[in-house]
Backbone of each chain as ProteinMPNN parsed JSONL, in Angstrom:
{"seq_chain_A": "QAGLTQPPSVSKDLGQTATLTCTGNSNNVGYQGAVWLQQHQGLPPKLLFYRNNHRPSGISERLSASTSGNIASLTIIALQPEDEADYYCSAWDRSLTGWVFGGGTNLTVL", "coords_chain_A": {"N_chain_A": [[0.839, -1.197, 0.001], [0.607, 2.188, -0.912], [2.485, 4.821, 0.525], [2.938, 7.932, 2.324], [5.052, 10.637, 1.306], [8.102, 11.588, 2.61], [11.02, 13.58, 3.201], [14.041, 11.789, 3.818], [15.963, 12.774, 5.641], [16.867, 15.737, 7.455], [18.969, 18.424, 8.175], [19.808, 20.966, 10.407], [21.085, 24.024, 11.825], [21.504, 24.797, 15.308], [19.012, 26.824, 16.691], [18.043, 27.616, 14.258], [15.455, 27.424, 11.668], [13.381, 24.706, 10.805], [11.654, 23.11, 8.211], [9.536, 20.527, 7.61], [8.296, 18.323, 5.187], [5.402, 16.584, 3.873], [4.114, 14.599, 1.548], [1.187, 13.715, -0.069], [-1.831, 12.549, -1.503], [-5.025, 13.327, -3.06], [-6.684, 11.557, -1.811], [-5.809, 11.103, 0.745], [-3.884, 13.001, 2.439], [-4.917, 15.321, 1.23], [-7.558, 14.882, 1.693], [-8.432, 14.601, 4.512], [-6.398, 15.796, 5.872], [-3.284, 15.55, 7.776], [-1.818, 13.825, 10.563], [0.858, 14.689, 12.792], [3.735, 13.194, 14.105], [6.172, 12.727, 16.64], [9.145, 10.992, 17.31], [11.386, 9.894, 19.588], [14.479, 8.146, 19.957], [14.02, 4.83, 20.873], [11.62, 5.299, 22.161], [7.959, 5.525, 22.268], [5.847, 6.81, 19.59], [4.814, 10.269, 19.622], [2.118, 12.461, 19.661], [2.108, 15.403, 17.785], [0.581, 17.155, 16.247], [-2.885, 17.366, 15.518], [-5.11, 16.252, 12.829], [-6.361, 18.547, 11.976], [-4.494, 20.475, 12.162], [-4.195, 21.478, 14.67], [-2.641, 21.965, 17.784], [-1.94, 19.708, 20.401], [-2.386, 20.081, 23.961], [0.484, 21.058, 25.765], [2.379, 20.783, 23.802], [5.097, 22.433, 22.312], [4.969, 25.903, 21.394], [6.719, 26.602, 19.502], [6.434, 24.973, 17.449], [4.607, 24.437, 14.457], [1.945, 23.617, 12.197], [0.759, 23.039, 8.868], [-1.411, 22.782, 5.994], [-1.459, 22.421, 2.515], [-3.26, 21.83, -0.152], [-2.339, 18.74, -1.219], [-0.166, 18.5, 0.375], [1.358, 18.354, 3.47], [2.832, 20.258, 6.084], [5.343, 20.676, 8.556], [6.629, 22.942, 10.778], [9.391, 23.981, 12.606], [10.622, 26.323, 14.719], [13.481, 28.169, 15.977], [15.349, 26.04, 16.658], [16.078, 23.457, 18.967], [18.247, 21.299, 20.928], [16.709, 19.15, 21.853], [14.867, 18.805, 19.877], [15.828, 17.088, 18.083], [15.06, 14.223, 16.454], [12.948, 11.591, 15.076], [10.455, 12.277, 12.695], [7.145, 11.748, 11.825], [4.482, 11.655, 9.452], [0.999, 11.027, 9.07], [-1.984, 9.8, 7.57], [-5.48, 9.192, 6.995], [-6.452, 7.102, 4.421], [-8.867, 7.235, 2.092], [-9.294, 5.761, -0.174], [-7.676, 3.468, -0.017], [-8.672, 2.596, 2.326], [-7.427, 2.708, 4.906], [-4.856, 3.617, 7.243], [-2.122, 5.575, 6.208], [1.379, 5.981, 6.357], [4.146, 8.266, 6.376], [7.574, 7.765, 5.423], [9.139, 8.823, 7.359], [11.12, 11.465, 8.74], [14.355, 12.104, 9.659], [15.478, 14.37, 11.876], [18.23, 16.347, 12.363], [19.926, 18.336, 14.645], [22.376, 20.597, 14.456]], "CA_chain_A": [[0.0, -0.001, -0.01], [1.432, 3.37, -1.07], [2.561, 5.662, 1.695], [3.186, 9.348, 2.142], [6.454, 10.882, 0.998], [8.82, 12.536, 3.468], [12.478, 13.501, 3.013], [14.605, 10.92, 4.859], [16.738, 13.479, 6.647], [17.032, 17.188, 7.411], [19.939, 18.903, 9.151], [19.782, 22.42, 10.593], [21.856, 24.485, 12.957], [20.819, 25.216, 16.527], [18.383, 28.139, 16.603], [17.468, 27.862, 12.925], [14.107, 26.923, 11.42], [13.275, 23.525, 9.936], [10.318, 22.802, 7.679], [9.446, 19.165, 7.131], [7.127, 18.166, 4.31], [4.743, 15.288, 3.782], [3.341, 14.686, 0.303], [0.237, 12.631, -0.276], [-2.719, 12.808, -2.64], [-6.373, 13.8, -2.704], [-7.391, 10.541, -1.014], [-5.323, 11.04, 2.114], [-3.59, 14.329, 2.989], [-5.865, 16.276, 0.662], [-8.917, 14.518, 2.113], [-8.697, 15.01, 5.896], [-5.199, 16.297, 6.532], [-2.363, 14.564, 8.353], [-1.298, 14.027, 11.919], [2.32, 14.69, 12.885], [4.228, 12.465, 15.253], [7.602, 12.803, 16.945], [9.614, 9.791, 17.999], [12.779, 9.841, 20.013], [15.049, 6.801, 19.927], [13.62, 3.935, 21.947], [10.365, 5.718, 22.775], [6.819, 5.444, 21.351], [5.504, 8.071, 18.922], [4.1, 11.274, 20.402], [1.362, 13.335, 18.791], [2.439, 16.813, 17.764], [-0.546, 17.892, 15.686], [-4.036, 16.65, 14.988], [-5.298, 16.438, 11.391], [-6.811, 19.916, 11.701], [-3.331, 21.322, 12.423], [-4.232, 22.018, 16.025], [-1.612, 21.434, 18.674], [-2.439, 19.249, 21.707], [-1.807, 20.82, 25.085], [1.816, 20.596, 26.145], [3.306, 20.845, 22.661], [5.702, 23.765, 22.253], [4.469, 26.84, 20.392], [7.735, 26.756, 18.456], [6.029, 24.074, 16.37], [3.348, 24.761, 13.783], [1.632, 22.714, 11.071], [-0.156, 23.585, 7.871], [-1.695, 21.904, 4.859], [-1.787, 23.093, 1.262], [-3.599, 20.784, -1.09], [-1.961, 17.379, -0.829], [1.109, 18.545, 1.096], [1.32, 18.824, 4.87], [4.139, 20.759, 6.49], [5.622, 20.9, 9.976], [7.703, 23.923, 10.91], [9.932, 24.129, 13.964], [11.51, 27.502, 14.79], [14.419, 28.214, 17.111], [15.651, 24.642, 16.925], [16.751, 23.091, 20.215], [18.791, 19.939, 20.865], [15.658, 18.152, 22.093], [14.059, 18.619, 18.666], [16.452, 16.024, 17.285], [14.174, 13.062, 16.544], [12.294, 11.201, 13.843], [9.137, 12.88, 12.564], [6.292, 11.003, 10.906], [3.129, 12.119, 9.173], [0.081, 9.92, 8.787], [-3.308, 10.25, 7.158], [-6.412, 8.136, 6.599], [-6.639, 7.047, 2.973], [-10.23, 6.751, 1.832], [-9.244, 4.793, -1.278], [-7.077, 2.24, 0.521], [-9.374, 2.344, 3.603], [-6.433, 2.432, 5.92], [-3.917, 4.71, 7.528], [-0.833, 5.538, 5.535], [2.427, 6.726, 7.057], [5.34, 8.642, 5.661], [8.736, 6.977, 5.84], [9.786, 9.497, 8.476], [12.25, 12.373, 8.531], [15.274, 12.216, 10.803], [15.932, 15.748, 12.011], [19.474, 16.538, 13.114], [20.208, 19.721, 15.039], [23.841, 20.69, 14.515]], "C_chain_A": [[0.868, 1.243, -0.004], [1.359, 4.222, 0.193], [2.718, 7.118, 1.328], [4.683, 9.542, 1.959], [7.044, 11.953, 1.905], [10.313, 12.464, 3.117], [13.082, 12.682, 4.142], [15.329, 11.656, 5.966], [16.797, 14.973, 6.365], [18.017, 17.558, 8.506], [19.898, 20.426, 9.195], [20.633, 22.766, 11.808], [20.938, 24.853, 14.13], [20.283, 26.635, 16.35], [17.76, 28.464, 15.249], [16.047, 27.3, 12.858], [14.152, 25.739, 10.472], [11.823, 23.369, 9.487], [10.344, 21.425, 7.068], [8.181, 18.998, 6.302], [6.653, 16.731, 4.246], [3.799, 15.355, 2.604], [2.475, 13.457, 0.126], [-0.55, 12.88, -1.543], [-4.097, 13.2, -2.127], [-7.155, 12.797, -1.883], [-6.922, 10.475, 0.43], [-5.048, 12.433, 2.683], [-4.605, 15.362, 2.516], [-7.291, 16.023, 1.084], [-9.223, 15.034, 3.524], [-7.468, 15.521, 6.624], [-4.394, 15.181, 7.169], [-2.085, 14.889, 9.804], [0.228, 14.015, 11.824], [2.73, 14.065, 14.2], [5.72, 12.688, 15.4], [8.004, 11.534, 17.677], [11.094, 9.924, 18.317], [13.207, 8.385, 20.097], [14.582, 5.997, 21.146], [12.307, 4.262, 22.62], [9.21, 5.585, 21.78], [6.594, 6.802, 20.68], [4.686, 8.975, 19.844], [3.41, 12.216, 19.431], [1.818, 14.77, 18.928], [1.268, 17.67, 17.272], [-1.65, 16.948, 15.237], [-4.196, 16.95, 13.488], [-5.771, 17.842, 11.038], [-5.706, 20.95, 11.988], [-3.372, 22.016, 13.784], [-3.241, 21.242, 16.889], [-2.239, 20.927, 19.964], [-1.789, 20.079, 22.81], [-0.443, 20.194, 25.413], [2.832, 20.596, 25.035], [3.782, 22.296, 22.484], [5.109, 24.606, 21.131], [5.525, 27.139, 19.335], [7.387, 25.889, 17.254], [4.714, 24.56, 15.781], [3.176, 23.806, 12.611], [0.664, 23.399, 10.132], [-0.361, 22.567, 6.772], [-2.041, 22.768, 3.653], [-2.026, 22.022, 0.207], [-3.241, 19.411, -0.538], [-0.641, 17.335, -0.047], [0.895, 19.126, 2.497], [2.741, 19.237, 5.25], [4.196, 20.953, 8.001], [6.787, 21.842, 10.063], [8.095, 24.041, 12.373], [10.897, 25.31, 13.939], [12.423, 27.393, 15.989], [14.807, 26.821, 17.564], [16.486, 24.452, 18.187], [17.3, 21.651, 20.104], [17.704, 18.86, 21.022], [14.73, 17.945, 20.894], [14.63, 17.519, 17.779], [15.682, 14.724, 17.509], [13.732, 12.663, 15.14], [10.877, 11.772, 13.843], [8.366, 12.129, 11.474], [4.98, 11.762, 10.673], [2.277, 10.884, 8.861], [-1.289, 10.485, 8.462], [-4.183, 9.038, 6.836], [-6.601, 8.238, 5.099], [-7.979, 6.435, 2.664], [-10.277, 5.746, 0.672], [-8.71, 3.441, -0.806], [-7.819, 1.739, 1.757], [-8.391, 1.854, 4.632], [-5.586, 3.651, 6.163], [-2.646, 4.489, 6.732], [0.135, 6.408, 6.308], [3.482, 7.179, 6.063], [6.496, 7.795, 6.185], [9.501, 7.584, 7.014], [10.951, 10.368, 8.04], [13.09, 12.404, 9.797], [15.821, 13.638, 10.841], [17.17, 15.795, 12.907], [19.667, 18.013, 13.393], [21.695, 19.829, 15.311], [24.328, 21.678, 15.568]], "O_chain_A": [[1.775, 1.355, 0.819], [0.315, 4.326, 0.837], [2.638, 7.489, 0.157], [5.485, 8.719, 2.4], [6.55, 13.079, 1.962], [10.812, 11.393, 2.771], [12.693, 12.844, 5.299], [15.314, 11.214, 7.115], [16.781, 15.415, 5.217], [17.918, 17.069, 9.631], [19.946, 21.091, 8.161], [20.871, 21.938, 12.688], [19.763, 25.174, 13.951], [21.004, 27.533, 15.915], [17.043, 29.454, 15.105], [15.513, 26.781, 13.838], [14.862, 25.757, 9.466], [10.893, 23.483, 10.286], [11.084, 21.173, 6.117], [7.115, 19.483, 6.682], [7.4, 15.793, 4.525], [2.8, 16.074, 2.64], [2.949, 12.322, 0.164], [-0.01, 13.363, -2.538], [-4.307, 13.38, -0.927], [-8.188, 13.144, -1.31], [-7.579, 9.848, 1.26], [-5.915, 12.992, 3.355], [-5.092, 16.175, 3.302], [-8.158, 16.867, 0.856], [-10.158, 15.811, 3.712], [-7.482, 15.668, 7.846], [-4.775, 14.012, 7.109], [-2.109, 16.046, 10.225], [0.81, 13.423, 10.915], [2.167, 14.353, 15.256], [6.443, 12.82, 14.412], [7.287, 11.06, 18.559], [11.933, 10.048, 17.425], [12.375, 7.498, 20.289], [14.73, 6.429, 22.289], [11.91, 3.574, 23.561], [9.446, 5.536, 20.573], [7.095, 7.822, 21.152], [3.966, 8.504, 20.724], [4.03, 12.715, 18.492], [1.908, 15.302, 20.034], [0.999, 18.75, 17.799], [-1.398, 15.889, 14.662], [-3.494, 17.805, 12.947], [-5.594, 18.28, 9.901], [-5.97, 22.151, 12.045], [-2.678, 23.006, 14.016], [-3.045, 20.037, 16.731], [-3.013, 21.659, 20.58], [-0.752, 20.706, 22.593], [-0.258, 18.979, 25.345], [4.026, 20.428, 25.285], [2.992, 23.24, 22.504], [4.788, 24.096, 20.057], [5.25, 27.857, 18.373], [7.964, 26.042, 16.177], [3.828, 25.029, 16.495], [4.15, 23.255, 12.098], [-0.145, 24.231, 10.543], [0.407, 21.615, 6.631], [-2.813, 23.721, 3.756], [-1.084, 21.385, -0.264], [-3.777, 18.979, 0.482], [-0.072, 16.264, 0.164], [0.342, 20.211, 2.677], [3.719, 18.643, 4.797], [3.214, 21.346, 8.631], [7.839, 21.578, 9.481], [7.248, 24.181, 13.256], [11.887, 25.286, 13.208], [12.168, 26.615, 16.908], [14.613, 26.463, 18.726], [17.452, 25.172, 18.438], [16.842, 20.882, 19.258], [17.775, 17.798, 20.402], [13.908, 17.029, 20.889], [13.98, 17.076, 16.832], [15.656, 14.192, 18.619], [14.09, 13.304, 14.152], [10.189, 11.752, 14.863], [8.861, 11.909, 10.369], [4.45, 12.416, 11.571], [2.786, 9.843, 8.444], [-1.702, 11.51, 9.003], [-3.677, 7.985, 6.45], [-6.874, 9.313, 4.565], [-8.213, 5.258, 2.938], [-11.224, 4.965, 0.57], [-9.247, 2.395, -1.167], [-7.624, 0.602, 2.187], [-8.5, 0.746, 5.157], [-5.598, 4.602, 5.382], [-2.16, 3.366, 6.6], [-0.243, 7.447, 6.848], [3.684, 6.544, 5.028], [6.404, 7.187, 7.252], [10.388, 6.953, 7.589], [11.671, 10.047, 7.095], [12.583, 12.697, 10.88], [16.545, 14.055, 9.937], [17.149, 15.341, 14.051], [19.581, 18.843, 12.488], [22.215, 19.242, 16.259], [25.534, 21.861, 15.731]]}, "seq_chain_B": "EVQVVESGGGLVQPGGSLRLSCATSAFSFSNVWMSWVRQAPGKGLEWVASIKEDGSDKFYVDSVKGRFTISRDNAKSSLYLQMSSLRAEDTAVYYCASISMGYWGQGTLVTVS", "coords_chain_B": {"N_chain_B": [[-5.173, 10.787, 33.607], [-4.448, 9.616, 30.376], [-4.119, 6.177, 29.67], [-2.466, 3.623, 27.958], [-1.796, 0.378, 27.457], [0.05, -2.199, 26.233], [0.261, -5.758, 25.864], [1.425, -9.193, 25.712], [3.287, -9.726, 23.759], [6.215, -11.445, 22.417], [8.523, -14.199, 21.84], [8.126, -16.187, 19.028], [7.75, -19.036, 16.922], [8.15, -19.268, 13.329], [5.092, -19.449, 11.545], [3.617, -19.754, 13.787], [1.3, -18.592, 16.392], [-0.016, -15.689, 18.085], [-1.436, -13.625, 20.587], [-2.151, -10.311, 21.004], [-2.831, -7.909, 23.516], [-4.459, -4.913, 24.604], [-4.844, -2.655, 27.062], [-6.815, 0.02, 28.125], [-7.397, 3.307, 29.572], [-9.047, 6.165, 31.028], [-10.04, 7.62, 28.881], [-12.667, 8.014, 26.449], [-13.124, 5.168, 25.389], [-14.965, 3.618, 23.89], [-15.872, 5.349, 21.997], [-14.019, 5.888, 20.081], [-12.109, 5.183, 17.128], [-9.801, 2.489, 16.965], [-6.427, 1.317, 16.607], [-3.773, -0.851, 15.416], [-0.363, -0.453, 15.137], [2.79, -1.048, 13.74], [6.363, -1.38, 14.142], [9.161, -2.274, 12.654], [12.472, -3.404, 13.544], [14.665, -0.702, 13.53], [13.25, 0.53, 11.497], [10.527, 2.404, 9.901], [7.219, 3.561, 10.889], [4.395, 1.436, 10.529], [1.134, 1.013, 9.578], [-1.17, -1.424, 10.727], [-3.779, -2.495, 11.372], [-7.201, -1.428, 11.808], [-10.121, -0.623, 13.759], [-13.541, 0.144, 13.924], [-15.554, 2.219, 16.171], [-17.664, 0.677, 17.279], [-16.948, -1.813, 16.58], [-17.941, -2.742, 14.202], [-16.797, -2.502, 11.71], [-13.743, -3.463, 10.182], [-10.352, -3.009, 9.289], [-7.504, -3.786, 7.314], [-3.958, -3.882, 6.628], [-2.656, -4.981, 3.52], [-0.705, -7.005, 3.754], [-1.253, -8.464, 6.026], [-3.778, -9.428, 5.892], [-6.187, -11.944, 6.327], [-4.579, -13.301, 8.052], [-4.246, -11.909, 10.441], [-6.386, -10.735, 13.059], [-8.293, -8.114, 14.224], [-9.874, -6.973, 17.174], [-12.222, -5.802, 19.659], [-13.222, -4.974, 23.036], [-15.503, -3.148, 24.33], [-16.65, -2.917, 26.825], [-14.599, -3.56, 28.479], [-12.775, -1.713, 27.777], [-10.743, -2.42, 26.0], [-8.423, -3.569, 23.501], [-7.591, -5.906, 20.925], [-5.304, -8.093, 19.16], [-5.242, -10.753, 17.204], [-2.876, -12.859, 16.011], [-1.815, -14.958, 13.467], [-0.17, -17.618, 11.604], [2.43, -16.566, 11.553], [5.217, -14.703, 10.321], [8.716, -14.14, 9.61], [9.001, -11.525, 8.813], [7.075, -10.213, 10.237], [8.135, -9.488, 12.58], [8.457, -7.049, 14.986], [7.957, -4.049, 16.947], [4.83, -3.698, 18.354], [2.349, -1.337, 18.407], [-0.452, -0.153, 20.182], [-2.98, 2.071, 19.37], [-4.843, 5.155, 19.211], [-4.85, 6.704, 16.476], [-5.759, 9.141, 15.399], [-6.503, 10.563, 17.673], [-4.216, 10.609, 19.075], [-3.358, 8.869, 21.084], [-1.109, 6.646, 22.33], [0.425, 3.53, 23.082], [3.192, 2.02, 24.911], [4.195, -0.021, 23.483], [4.725, -3.445, 22.383], [6.978, -6.069, 21.975], [7.236, -8.245, 19.285], [8.719, -11.121, 18.217], [9.569, -13.112, 15.583], [10.967, -16.035, 15.069]], "CA_chain_B": [[-4.162, 10.65, 32.536], [-4.705, 8.521, 29.448], [-3.204, 5.055, 29.765], [-2.569, 2.614, 26.896], [-0.777, -0.598, 27.853], [0.023, -3.417, 25.434], [0.868, -6.965, 26.439], [1.252, -10.385, 24.907], [4.376, -9.96, 22.81], [7.179, -12.477, 22.801], [9.212, -14.951, 20.785], [7.291, -17.234, 18.466], [8.321, -19.641, 15.728], [7.401, -19.029, 12.083], [3.897, -20.276, 11.441], [2.926, -19.758, 15.063], [0.271, -17.606, 16.681], [0.171, -14.858, 19.258], [-2.541, -12.669, 20.784], [-1.783, -9.088, 21.708], [-3.897, -7.198, 24.209], [-4.199, -3.503, 24.897], [-5.749, -2.146, 28.08], [-6.802, 1.487, 28.117], [-8.186, 3.979, 30.591], [-9.074, 7.636, 31.114], [-10.643, 8.272, 27.741], [-13.895, 7.355, 26.047], [-12.673, 4.136, 24.462], [-16.045, 3.144, 23.032], [-16.213, 6.375, 21.032], [-12.913, 6.168, 19.181], [-11.466, 4.118, 16.333], [-8.513, 2.045, 17.525], [-5.571, 0.712, 15.58], [-2.477, -1.422, 15.725], [0.709, 0.06, 14.273], [4.02, -1.758, 14.092], [7.635, -0.769, 13.74], [10.235, -3.264, 12.583], [13.725, -2.853, 14.083], [15.351, 0.277, 12.688], [12.396, 0.966, 10.379], [9.488, 3.381, 10.198], [5.926, 3.09, 11.388], [3.538, 0.79, 9.539], [-0.215, 0.707, 10.023], [-1.491, -2.843, 10.605], [-5.227, -2.719, 11.352], [-8.043, -0.48, 12.559], [-11.479, -1.102, 14.033], [-14.465, 1.23, 14.261], [-15.935, 2.353, 17.564], [-18.535, -0.403, 17.745], [-16.415, -3.073, 16.077], [-18.713, -3.179, 13.038], [-15.932, -2.53, 10.532], [-12.337, -3.703, 10.472], [-9.536, -2.736, 8.112], [-6.174, -4.375, 7.472], [-2.977, -3.725, 5.571], [-2.711, -6.178, 2.676], [0.252, -8.043, 4.138], [-1.724, -9.268, 7.173], [-5.155, -9.892, 5.654], [-6.346, -13.391, 6.385], [-3.704, -13.854, 9.099], [-4.441, -11.152, 11.688], [-7.761, -10.287, 13.353], [-8.424, -7.082, 15.261], [-11.154, -6.99, 17.871], [-12.265, -4.935, 20.825], [-14.238, -5.198, 24.05], [-15.74, -1.805, 24.852], [-16.95, -3.018, 28.246], [-13.314, -3.637, 29.183], [-11.88, -0.69, 27.194], [-9.578, -3.183, 25.559], [-8.248, -3.868, 22.087], [-6.853, -7.139, 20.754], [-4.848, -8.451, 17.82], [-4.929, -12.169, 17.08], [-1.954, -13.017, 14.899], [-1.516, -16.351, 13.15], [0.716, -17.837, 10.439], [3.411, -15.5, 11.689], [6.397, -14.756, 9.46], [9.858, -13.377, 10.112], [8.789, -10.097, 8.508], [6.128, -9.641, 11.206], [8.921, -9.073, 13.732], [8.328, -5.601, 15.157], [7.242, -3.536, 18.109], [3.444, -3.441, 17.994], [1.728, -0.281, 19.218], [-1.892, 0.054, 20.211], [-3.104, 3.527, 19.271], [-5.876, 5.912, 18.521], [-3.937, 7.566, 15.702], [-6.303, 10.49, 15.227], [-6.551, 11.235, 18.968], [-2.864, 10.723, 19.591], [-3.107, 7.993, 22.227], [-0.218, 5.547, 21.973], [1.037, 2.749, 24.161], [4.642, 1.899, 24.894], [4.54, -1.039, 22.504], [5.119, -4.777, 22.807], [7.843, -6.63, 20.935], [6.952, -9.559, 18.732], [9.861, -11.637, 17.462], [9.246, -14.357, 14.904], [12.248, -16.649, 14.722]], "C_chain_B": [[-4.493, 9.429, 31.671], [-3.651, 7.425, 29.589], [-3.514, 4.061, 28.63], [-1.442, 1.622, 27.138], [-0.953, -1.877, 27.044], [0.67, -4.569, 26.21], [0.693, -8.103, 25.457], [2.348, -10.646, 23.882], [5.323, -11.049, 23.298], [7.815, -13.115, 21.576], [8.318, -16.1, 20.331], [7.957, -17.767, 17.196], [7.515, -19.275, 14.481], [6.248, -19.995, 11.951], [3.077, -20.303, 12.71], [1.921, -18.648, 15.231], [0.587, -16.866, 17.979], [-1.034, -13.933, 19.356], [-2.053, -11.501, 21.591], [-3.03, -8.488, 22.344], [-3.482, -5.772, 24.477], [-5.275, -3.018, 25.879], [-5.654, -0.627, 28.114], [-7.633, 2.036, 29.269], [-8.104, 5.491, 30.414], [-9.419, 8.329, 29.808], [-11.836, 7.449, 27.295], [-13.619, 6.324, 24.97], [-13.756, 3.748, 23.444], [-16.437, 4.145, 21.953], [-15.107, 6.671, 20.035], [-12.509, 4.939, 18.373], [-10.161, 3.752, 17.038], [-7.74, 1.289, 16.456], [-4.383, 0.009, 16.214], [-1.508, -0.895, 14.676], [1.986, -0.652, 14.68], [5.247, -1.035, 13.551], [8.723, -1.837, 13.807], [11.538, -2.603, 13.074], [14.415, -1.934, 13.095], [14.547, 0.837, 11.54], [11.349, 1.974, 10.845], [8.212, 2.72, 10.687], [5.111, 2.521, 10.243], [2.183, 0.49, 10.169], [-0.524, -0.77, 9.762], [-2.993, -3.054, 10.472], [-5.939, -1.646, 12.158], [-9.424, -1.085, 12.735], [-12.324, 0.096, 14.467], [-14.894, 1.148, 15.72], [-16.718, 1.147, 18.093], [-18.09, -1.764, 17.226], [-17.064, -3.562, 14.801], [-17.866, -3.266, 11.773], [-14.475, -2.658, 10.962], [-11.555, -3.541, 9.169], [-8.112, -3.23, 8.363], [-5.249, -3.96, 6.336], [-2.933, -5.052, 4.798], [-1.847, -7.326, 3.211], [-0.217, -8.906, 5.314], [-3.142, -9.797, 6.979], [-5.212, -11.403, 5.624], [-5.491, -14.032, 7.476], [-3.944, -13.197, 10.457], [-5.92, -10.787, 11.827], [-7.749, -9.283, 14.484], [-9.809, -7.186, 15.884], [-11.093, -6.061, 19.075], [-13.37, -5.348, 21.768], [-14.466, -3.854, 24.723], [-16.057, -1.819, 26.345], [-15.684, -3.059, 29.086], [-12.333, -2.579, 28.695], [-10.586, -1.314, 26.687], [-9.619, -3.491, 24.081], [-7.36, -5.125, 21.975], [-6.359, -7.279, 19.314], [-4.448, -9.935, 17.868], [-4.085, -12.338, 15.839], [-1.675, -14.503, 14.68], [-0.665, -16.423, 11.901], [1.812, -16.774, 10.406], [4.643, -15.779, 10.844], [7.521, -13.913, 10.07], [9.642, -11.87, 9.898], [7.73, -9.442, 9.387], [6.844, -9.188, 12.483], [8.924, -7.558, 13.852], [7.864, -5.295, 16.576], [5.841, -3.182, 17.646], [2.861, -2.419, 18.974], [0.225, -0.327, 19.076], [-2.09, 1.572, 20.211], [-4.453, 3.977, 18.769], [-5.088, 6.965, 17.735], [-4.458, 8.986, 15.646], [-6.335, 11.257, 16.554], [-5.184, 11.364, 19.601], [-2.581, 9.926, 20.839], [-2.283, 6.802, 21.752], [0.283, 4.829, 23.207], [2.555, 2.739, 24.017], [5.112, 0.845, 23.897], [4.902, -2.369, 23.147], [5.869, -5.439, 21.658], [7.425, -8.024, 20.563], [8.146, -9.979, 17.891], [9.491, -12.997, 16.883], [10.564, -14.968, 14.411], [12.265, -18.092, 15.157]], "O_chain_B": [[-4.781, 8.349, 32.187], [-2.452, 7.7, 29.624], [-4.669, 3.714, 28.386], [-0.267, 1.976, 27.037], [-1.973, -2.557, 27.154], [1.509, -4.363, 27.087], [-0.074, -8.008, 24.499], [2.337, -11.677, 23.21], [5.24, -11.507, 24.437], [7.669, -12.644, 20.448], [7.822, -16.88, 21.144], [8.643, -17.03, 16.488], [6.319, -19.002, 14.578], [6.385, -21.192, 12.202], [1.959, -20.818, 12.717], [1.71, -17.849, 14.318], [1.335, -17.339, 18.835], [-1.586, -13.507, 18.341], [-1.594, -11.66, 22.723], [-4.127, -8.549, 21.79], [-2.293, -5.463, 24.566], [-6.462, -2.981, 25.552], [-4.562, -0.058, 28.13], [-8.454, 1.335, 29.86], [-7.213, 6.013, 29.744], [-9.12, 9.512, 29.642], [-11.997, 6.305, 27.721], [-13.848, 6.57, 23.786], [-13.463, 3.573, 22.261], [-17.249, 3.827, 21.084], [-15.227, 7.594, 19.23], [-12.558, 3.81, 18.862], [-9.504, 4.606, 17.633], [-8.313, 0.706, 15.535], [-4.037, 0.237, 17.373], [-1.803, -0.894, 13.481], [2.23, -0.836, 15.873], [5.17, -0.207, 12.644], [9.145, -2.245, 14.889], [11.674, -1.381, 13.02], [14.716, -2.327, 11.968], [15.089, 1.545, 10.692], [11.295, 2.344, 12.018], [8.138, 1.505, 10.871], [5.127, 3.046, 9.13], [2.102, -0.21, 11.179], [-0.182, -1.303, 8.707], [-3.436, -3.731, 9.544], [-5.367, -1.039, 13.063], [-9.844, -1.946, 11.963], [-11.892, 0.936, 15.256], [-14.64, 0.161, 16.41], [-16.471, 0.662, 19.197], [-18.788, -2.76, 17.417], [-16.781, -4.672, 14.351], [-18.19, -4.027, 10.862], [-14.033, -2.062, 11.945], [-12.036, -3.892, 8.091], [-7.582, -3.11, 9.468], [-5.699, -3.716, 5.217], [-3.15, -6.118, 5.375], [-2.236, -8.49, 3.121], [0.358, -9.964, 5.57], [-3.646, -10.538, 7.822], [-4.393, -12.059, 4.98], [-5.678, -15.209, 7.784], [-3.854, -13.852, 11.496], [-6.611, -10.561, 10.834], [-7.254, -9.567, 15.574], [-10.793, -7.456, 15.195], [-10.019, -5.593, 19.454], [-14.339, -5.992, 21.363], [-13.695, -3.464, 25.6], [-15.772, -0.852, 27.053], [-15.68, -2.651, 30.248], [-11.186, -2.544, 29.143], [-9.491, -0.8, 26.916], [-10.684, -3.653, 23.484], [-6.497, -5.367, 22.819], [-6.905, -6.682, 18.386], [-3.453, -10.309, 18.489], [-4.518, -12.002, 14.737], [-1.335, -15.217, 15.623], [-0.458, -15.42, 11.219], [2.08, -16.166, 9.37], [5.057, -16.925, 10.672], [7.282, -13.078, 10.943], [10.059, -11.053, 10.719], [7.511, -8.235, 9.289], [6.232, -8.579, 13.36], [9.343, -6.859, 12.929], [7.432, -6.187, 17.308], [5.67, -2.455, 16.667], [2.88, -2.611, 20.19], [-0.304, -0.517, 17.981], [-1.433, 2.279, 20.975], [-5.12, 3.278, 18.005], [-4.708, 7.999, 18.284], [-3.696, 9.936, 15.824], [-6.206, 12.481, 16.555], [-4.998, 12.129, 20.547], [-1.662, 10.259, 21.588], [-2.711, 6.045, 20.881], [0.532, 5.442, 24.245], [3.118, 3.366, 23.119], [6.282, 0.82, 23.514], [5.33, -2.421, 24.301], [5.439, -5.374, 20.506], [7.275, -8.889, 21.425], [8.539, -9.274, 16.961], [9.142, -13.92, 17.618], [11.182, -14.478, 13.466], [13.261, -18.786, 14.954]]}, "name": "protein", "num_of_chains": 2, "seq": "QAGLTQPPSVSKDLGQTATLTCTGNSNNVGYQGAVWLQQHQGLPPKLLFYRNNHRPSGISERLSASTSGNIASLTIIALQPEDEADYYCSAWDRSLTGWVFGGGTNLTVLEVQVVESGGGLVQPGGSLRLSCATSAFSFSNVWMSWVRQAPGKGLEWVASIKEDGSDKFYVDSVKGRFTISRDNAKSSLYLQMSSLRAEDTAVYYCASISMGYWGQGTLVTVS"}
C-alpha cells in the first residue's frame, strides 16, 4: 500500500528553522489532513498535531503545522537539541481504507 | 491521565500464533477508532489494522489480511490483535493507538524466529 512521501533526513543548525514536508494525494492528505508524530530513539511516537493542524496541550508553540492541497508541512523554529528526533506524518486514505504513514524524517540539530 | 498498555508480545516460531492485548483507561474508548501500528527494528511506522468504535468494521494492511484479526471489548476498554501464520517479517514492536486522537502505548515486541 502506497505511503506518504517525506524527506529521509534534514539537518539544521541550533536556533534555525526547519520545515518538514509530507506529500500525499487527494485521497489522504488532501482529504482530511495529516497528523504529525515525533519519536525519540527507543520511545513510542508522540502526537504533535491533529489532522486539523491544532496542537495538543503541552506541545511547544515553536512548532506549527499547515496543509496546502496534498502537502502537509511541519515547521519548527528556534531549533533546540531536544528537537532532534524522527518525525512522521500519517493520514487516513479513503481509497485504501487504511492509515498511511510517511517513511519518516530524521531531524538533526547541529 | 490517558493510559494505553500493550501486552502479549514475545518470541514465536514461524507459522505460530500470538494474541496481543491493549488495556486502556481515562478516555472514552467506546467512542474512538482504535488501531495497531508496528515498527520493525530500525524501520518506520507501519499501520497494521483499525477497528471502528462499535467493532462493526475492520480494516487491514494487505500483508496481514487473512492472518491477523483485530477486535475490541468496549466493556473492558480493551483492544486485541490475534496473529496467526506469523512470518519473520512480522517481527516488530506493535503499538496500540488511537492515531487520530494521539493516544499511543509503549509497545510490545513480537519476534518471529
